[in-house]
C-alpha positions as CSV (number, residue, x, y, z in Angstrom):
1,M,92.9,-41.4,-19.3
2,G,91.5,-40.8,-15.8
3,A,90.2,-37.9,-13.7
4,A,90.7,-37.2,-10.1
5,L,87.6,-35.2,-10.0
6,V,87.8,-32.9,-7.0
7,D,85.4,-30.3,-5.6
8,S,87.9,-27.5,-6.2
9,L,91.1,-27.4,-8.2
10,E,92.3,-24.5,-5.9
11,H,91.4,-26.0,-2.6
12,P,90.5,-29.7,-3.1
13,A,88.7,-31.2,-0.1
14,R,86.6,-34.0,-1.7
15,L,87.1,-36.6,-4.4
16,L,84.5,-38.1,-6.6
17,V,84.9,-41.9,-6.8
18,A,83.0,-44.1,-9.2
19,R,82.0,-47.8,-8.7
20,R,82.4,-49.9,-11.7
21,S,79.3,-51.9,-13.1
22,A,81.3,-53.9,-15.6
23,P,83.4,-55.9,-16.7
24,P,82.7,-58.7,-14.2
25,Q,86.3,-58.8,-12.8
26,F,86.0,-55.2,-11.8
27,A,82.3,-54.8,-11.1
28,G,81.7,-53.4,-7.6
29,M,85.2,-51.9,-7.4
30,W,85.9,-48.2,-7.2
31,E,88.1,-46.1,-9.7
32,F,88.9,-42.8,-11.2
33,P,86.4,-42.1,-14.0
34,G,87.7,-41.8,-17.5
35,G,88.5,-44.0,-20.5
36,K,90.4,-44.5,-23.7
37,V,91.7,-42.1,-26.3
38,E,90.1,-42.5,-29.7
39,A,92.0,-41.9,-33.0
40,G,92.8,-38.2,-33.5
41,E,92.1,-37.1,-29.9
42,S,94.6,-35.6,-27.4
43,C,94.7,-37.3,-24.0
44,E,93.0,-34.2,-22.5
45,D,90.2,-34.1,-25.1
46,A,89.6,-37.9,-24.6
47,L,89.2,-37.3,-20.9
48,L,86.9,-34.4,-21.2
49,R,84.7,-36.5,-23.6
50,E,84.7,-39.5,-21.3
51,L,83.7,-37.4,-18.4
52,E,80.8,-36.0,-20.4
53,E,79.7,-39.6,-21.6
54,E,80.2,-41.4,-18.3
55,L,79.1,-38.7,-15.8
56,G,77.2,-36.1,-17.8
57,V,79.5,-33.2,-16.7
58,T,81.7,-30.7,-18.4
59,A,85.0,-30.5,-16.6
60,R,87.9,-28.3,-16.3
61,L,91.3,-30.1,-16.2
62,G,94.1,-29.1,-13.8
63,A,97.6,-30.5,-13.3
64,E,98.5,-34.0,-14.3
65,I,99.2,-36.4,-11.5
66,T,102.5,-37.7,-12.9
67,G,102.9,-41.5,-12.9
68,P,106.1,-43.5,-12.5
69,G,106.4,-44.5,-16.1
70,P,106.7,-42.7,-19.4
71,Q,103.0,-43.3,-20.2
72,G,101.8,-42.6,-16.6
73,W,100.4,-45.2,-14.2
74,P,100.7,-48.9,-15.1
75,L,97.4,-50.8,-15.4
76,N,98.9,-54.1,-16.6
77,E,101.9,-55.4,-18.6
78,R,100.5,-53.7,-21.8
79,A,98.6,-50.7,-20.7
80,A,99.1,-47.4,-18.7
81,M,96.9,-44.5,-17.7
82,R,97.6,-40.8,-17.3
83,V,95.5,-39.0,-14.7
84,W,94.6,-35.3,-14.3
85,L,93.1,-33.4,-11.6
86,A,89.8,-32.0,-12.7
87,E,86.7,-30.2,-11.4
88,V,83.1,-30.0,-12.6
89,A,82.5,-26.8,-14.6
90,V,79.0,-27.6,-15.7
91,G,76.5,-30.2,-14.5
92,E,76.1,-32.7,-11.7
93,A,77.8,-36.0,-11.9
94,Q,75.5,-39.0,-12.5
95,P,76.4,-42.6,-13.1
96,L,75.5,-42.7,-16.8
97,Q,77.9,-45.3,-18.3
98,D,80.1,-48.0,-16.7
99,H,79.2,-47.1,-13.1
100,D,76.4,-47.8,-10.7
101,D,77.3,-45.4,-7.9
102,L,79.2,-42.2,-7.4
103,R,80.3,-40.8,-4.1
104,W,82.0,-37.5,-3.0
105,L,84.5,-38.4,-0.2
106,P,86.9,-36.4,1.9
107,L,90.5,-36.3,0.8
108,S,91.5,-35.5,4.4
109,P,93.3,-38.1,6.4
110,G,91.2,-41.0,7.5
111,D,90.0,-44.2,6.0
112,H,87.0,-42.9,3.9
113,L,88.9,-43.6,0.7
114,E,91.2,-46.4,1.7
115,A,88.4,-48.5,3.0
116,L,86.8,-48.8,-0.5
117,P,87.6,-51.8,-2.7
118,W,89.6,-50.0,-5.4
119,I,90.7,-51.5,-8.7
120,P,94.2,-52.4,-7.7
121,A,96.0,-50.3,-10.4
122,D,94.2,-47.1,-9.0
123,R,95.5,-47.4,-5.4
124,P,98.9,-46.0,-6.1
125,I,97.3,-43.1,-7.9
126,L,95.1,-42.4,-4.8
127,A,98.2,-42.3,-2.7
128,A,100.0,-39.8,-5.2
129,L,96.8,-37.7,-5.2
130,R,96.5,-37.6,-1.5
131,A,100.2,-36.5,-1.2
132,A,99.7,-33.8,-3.9
133,T,96.6,-32.3,-2.4
134,A,98.2,-32.3,1.1
135,S,100.7,-29.7,-0.1
136,P,99.7,-26.1,0.2
137,A,99.7,-25.4,-3.5
138,I,98.9,-27.7,-6.5
139,P,100.7,-26.6,-9.7
């Protein structure tokens, strides 16, 4: 599960991006924070737990950014990821686990986000997020 953590669910202008510190093949690349679902958890509960563990924040989830497959966005041949819009409800995001840097970047047109070395599987999600946030209302 992943979060497109924005500054406001109602009027998103900035996106929080996280730079991976591990594993080696992804270290230094940027991604949407999140993680895996544990036994007995819903996808949404897992994402909220991961945001608290990785970033130290309590978040509020918004709409899901629907992926092209039944399980969301393909990561590889065996795995996929679902992604939700989210905003921080309590706390200030810090790189506590799995990341060594966090940045709030504008969602507006420009190369701020595109210029980052993203984990390849996250690039299509970024494009869908920008398309969704460019429309006047997010469901």
